[in-house]
N, C-alpha and C positions, 0 to 999 in steps of 0.2 A: 443693893444687897437684898436678897429675899430674907425675910425674918420668919423663923419657924413659928407656926401657929398664928401668924398674922396674914389674913386673906386680903391683901391689898388690891389685887385685880377685881375682886368681886365685892368690895366695899366702896360705895359711891365716893365718899369723901377722900379716901385714900387713893383711889384710882385717879380722881380728878387732880389730886395733889401731885401724883406722879406725872400726869400729862402736863401740868403747868410747869413742873421742873424741867421737862423736856421740850417745852415750847410747842406742844401739840394742842391744837384747838378742838379737834374732833377725831374720833377713832372708830374704825370698823372692827368689831370684835368677832374673831373666829373662835369656835369652841372646841370641845373634846373630840378626839378621833374615835367615836363610839364603836365602829366595826372592828377596830384593832383591840379595843379594851373588853368588849362584850361579845362572846361568840354565839350566844343563844338569840336567834332572830326575834322571838316573841318578847324577850326581855329588852332587846334593842329598841323595838317599837315603842315600848313604854317609856324608855329613857329618852328617845327623841322628843316625844310629846312633853314629858316632864321638864326637860331642859328648855324647850322652846317657850313654854309657859313662864318659867322662871326668868328667861332672858327678856321677854317682853315686859315683865314687871320691873326688871332692873333698868332697862333703857328709859322707862318713864321717869326715873329719878333724875335724869339729866338729858332730856330728849334732844336738846340742841347740840350735845357733844357725844352721845353714845349712839352708834348704829350697830345693832346686833345682827349677826349672821345666823339665822336659825338653821338647825340641822335638817338636811333632806335625806330620807332613807335611800339606801342603795340596793335593797333586796328585791324591790318590786316597783316597776315604773308607775303603776297606778297609785300605789302608796306614796311614791315620791311626788306625783302630781297633786294628790290630795293635800299633802303636807305643805307644798308651796302655796296653795290657796289658803290654807290655814294660817301660814305665816303672814300673808296679806291681811287676813281677817283680824289678827291680834296686833297688828300695827308694826310688824317688823319690816325692814326695808330691803333685805337681801337674804340669801340662803347659802349654806355651805354644803357642797356635794363632793364626796370623795371619788372623783371621776376615774382615777386610776385603779380603784379597788373593786369596781363593779364586776360581777360574774358574766352578765350578758354584755357583749360588746356594744359600745355606744353608737356604732354605726347601724345597729340592728333597728328595724322598724318598730320593735316593741317599745322603744323609748319615746315614741311619738307623744304619749300623754304628758310626759314631763316637759317637752319642748313647747307643747301647746299651753300648758299651765304657766310656764315662764313668760310666754308672749302675752297671754291673757292678763296676767297680773301686773306685768311690767317690772317684776322683781328681778334684779340681776342674779344669775346663778353663778356662785363662786366655785370654780373647779379648784379644789384644794389638794395639797400633797398628802400622801399617805397610802402605803401599800403597793406602790407601782414599781418597786425595785425587785428584780428577779432573784438575785443571789444573796441578798442580805438577810440577817436574822434579827428578830426583836428580843429574843431571850435565849438562855442557855449558856454553856461555858464559853462559847466563842463570841458572844454578843459584844463583849467589851474589848476585843482585839482591835488593834489600830487599823488593820485591813478592813474589817467589817464596818467600824465606825466611819472610817475615811470614805468608803464607798457610799454609805448612807447619807452623809452630810454633803459630800462633793457632787453626787449625782442626783440628789433629791429633786432639784428644780427641773431636771430634764424629763421627768415622768409625765409631763403634760403634753408631750409630742403626739402621742396616739389619741388622747381625748380631743385635742384641738383639731387634728386632721379628721377625726370621726364626725364631729359635729358639723364640719364644713362639707366633706365629701359625701356624707349621707344625705345632704340636701336639707338638713334641718334649718339652717340659716336662710336658705332660699325660700322654703315654705313659710317660715315665720320670721319675717324681716324685722319685727320688733323684739325678737328674742335677744337678751343681753347676757353675755358670758364674760366672767372675770377669771383670768388665770392668776390665782392668788399665791403669792410668795414664790413665784417661779423664776424671778429674774427675767431680764429682757434681752441679754446679749446673744442668746441662741436663736431668737425669734426671726431676725431678718433672713438668716439662712433657711429656716423652716418655711417661711413664706415663699422664698425663691424656689425651694424644692417642691412645694405644693403647686405653685404656678407652673413649673416645668412639667409636673405630672399631669396637670389639667391640659396643657397643650398637647401632650402625647395622647390623651384621651380624645381630643378633637381630631387628631390624625386617624383615629380608629373609628370613624363615623359609621362604617358598615357594621362593626361589632356592636356598637351601642344601639343601633337600629333594631337589632335582633335580640337585645338583652334589656328591654324595657326603657331605653333612652337614657341620656345623660341628664341628671337632675340639676346641674348647675348652669346658670346663664352668664356668669362672669368669673373672672379669675378668683381663686381662693383668697388671695390677698385683699380683694375687694370686700369680701364678707368680713375679714378681720378688721379692716378699717371702718366698717359700718357697725359691727356688732360685738367686737371683742376688745377687752381691756386687759392689761397685764400689770402686775405690781412687782416691785423690787425693793431691797433694803440698800445694798451697796452693789453697784454694777457699773464700773468705769467703762468697760467696753460698750455696754448697752447704750449709755448716754452719748457716746461718740457716734453712734449710728442710729440715734433715735429718729432722725428724719426718714429712715427707711420704714419705720413703723407708723409714724405720725405722732406728733407731740400730744395729740388729744387722746391717744390710745394707752397712755402710760401713767401710772400713779406710784408715788413713793409710799413706803410703809416702814414702820419701825420694828414690827414683830414683837412688841412688848406683850407679855413679860418673859418670853423664852430666853434661854441662855445666849443665843446668837443675836439677840436684839441689839439695836443701836442705842437703846435707852441706858443710861440717862445722858448720853453724849450724841444725840441725834443731830444737834446743830453742827457739831464738828464733822460728823459723818457726811452731812449734806454739803458743807463747805468743801470737803475733800472731793466728793463725787461730782459736784456741779461746777468745778473750776472750768471756766471757758464757755459754759452754757449761757446763752442769752437770757437776761432776766425775764423776758416774756415767756420763754419756753419753760424756765424753771418754775415760774408761778403757776403755769398750767399743770405741771407735773406734781407740784407740791400742794396744790390747793384747788384750782378751778375745776379740774377734771373730776375729782371726787365730789365737789360741791354739786356739779351738774348731774352726775350719775346717781347719787344717793339723796338728792333733794335737800341738801344742807343749806 
């Protein structure tokens, strides 16, 4: 239960107590959805930096257990790249980027500075949910209707299809093989079909050799699923379907999350949620998804 006036997630001792209660050794902390909360670009810029500075200070209070995801601006690719380098400078280990909210399409060459900064620093860039649903509303008289809320919650995880396809088909993963992308809070059950669909699209591209010869060439040298298995990770809370087809993604590509402290979090019953979800999953695979993959990616 959240207690009015008690800031448990941002008070070190209280957050650690909540983690201990849930059996969580370390946590990757994603922050506020700034572009949805603040409309003025100049004010957003100030808020990004202020939050990132605070987050770095907070993580120092328990560095073995707190991994803060600094906020990456979405208004300008150069600003985004500069902030990624700043995150590295202040000791943060990853960043949060509202990939579905950008005005400039992610397949556009203008985003090259961001991909370069991600590869240069080695910081995983977390593509987080927010703003990628076309028909839902965040406020107003219809915001609380069952239809609107149902669409927002049920379809939220699927808004990463375009950003994933964009970062691969644009050739960003080809040009920057050390670039790391995390699909945060997206679930995994839809991803095997998405990879199959992207691979099929790539094969059709290969059939159109003459077209690509006259249109700048095809920037990919392997199937899209190959880039996914080399450079992309995805997280989930509960996903029975996804865990049954995890071999199609690769057990090293997937990480479990609790989504604490949000209302749909598995906290404080994460152990039970894990037991329910991981029934029949080999212990070695479970350990990778619950522990080893995150340890390797975030340097824990």
